[in-house]
C-alpha positions, 0 to 999 in steps of 0.5 A: 500500500502506498502511503498517502501524501497530501498535495503540496501547497506553494508558498504563494498559496500559503500566503494567500491563505493566511491573508484570507484567514486574517481578513475573515477573522477581522471581518467576523470581529468587526462586522457585528460592531459595524452592523450595530449588533454588539458594543451597545451600552445603556445610558448611565444612571447618574446620581446626585452627589455620588460617593465612592461607596454609593457607586459600590467601589472599595479602597482598591478600586478607588486607588485604580480610579485615581491612577486612571486620572479620576480623582473624584466619584463624579468624574467616574460615575458615568463609566461605573454606572453604564452597563452593557445592554444584553438585549437581542431580537428574534431576527438576530437570533434566527440569523445567528442560528442559520449562520452557525448551522449553515457553517457546520453543515458546509464543513461536514459536507466539504469534509465528507467529500475530501475524506471520500477522496482520500479513501478513494485515492488510498484504497481505490474506487468502489 
């Protein structure tokens, strides 16, 4: 039996593959932000005359806020009281499910085809 040797890929092909994978990675990370599907925050809930204690900050946190240049709680309260908005819509959920399931179906189909080609090449056609 001959040992299977995958086809060799040229250096240019490898470079193109890396560039395409990087573009897809950055696209996958940036596209939800561009479409407004991620990165949204709720508006802050400011307090009148806030203190570090009323904002739920302990001594270690206050030291870190001071190191970041926020000397008083009034300056930092917008950042502290803003919370991420985890709401989502049904359409976004459906689109995400279709994309994820479609990706896995595509990967299984392509893998099955390549697997059968390797088996046929190694053991012959049926």
